[in-house]
N, C-alpha and C positions, 0 to 999 in steps of 0.2 A: 518309766511310767508304770502306774498301777492302775487296776481296774476294780471297781466296786459295782456289783450287779444287785438290783432289787427285782423281785418278782411279786406281782399282785395278781389276784384272781377274784372273780365275783363268785359268791357262794352258788353251788350246784342247785340247791333247792331254794330258790328265790322267785318272787313275782317279776322282778325286772333283773336281767343280767347286765348290770352296770357295775364298773369299778368305782369304788368310793374315792373321788378326787381329794378329799380331805385327808383320807388315810395315806395316799400316795405323797401328799405334800408334807404332812407331819413326820412321816418315816424318813423322808429325805432330809428334811430340816433338822431332825434330831441327829442323824448321822453327821451332817455338816457341823452342827454345834459341838459335837464330841471330838471333831477333828479340825479345830480352827486354823492350823497351819499349812493346810494343803492348798495347792493351786489347782483348780478344775480346768482342765484342758478342753475336753469334749463331753457333751452329754448327748446320748442317743436314746431313743425309745422305739420299742417294737411291739406293736399290738398283734395279738394272735387271736383270730375269731374263727369260730366254727358253728355249723348249725346245730351239732349234737352236744357241744360242750360249752360251759360259760367262758366268757372272754377272759384273756389274760394279758397282762401288760409286763414288759421287761424293760427296765431302765438301766442303762449302763453309763457309769461315770468314770472317765479316764482322768487321772489326776497325778500330780507330782508332789 
């Protein structure tokens, strides 16, 4: 089994600290499009939030 991890973060100097969902979707779809022969086994996501830092999101895809 293999692992591919994606990391996304909101800009530090921004009016709203929100992660762009369209960027997450397009990045993962691009990677899946470049790897058509894989079998995705598990997808996990781990949000990291803090009062002092912008939010981050880690998406892990386990595949064969």
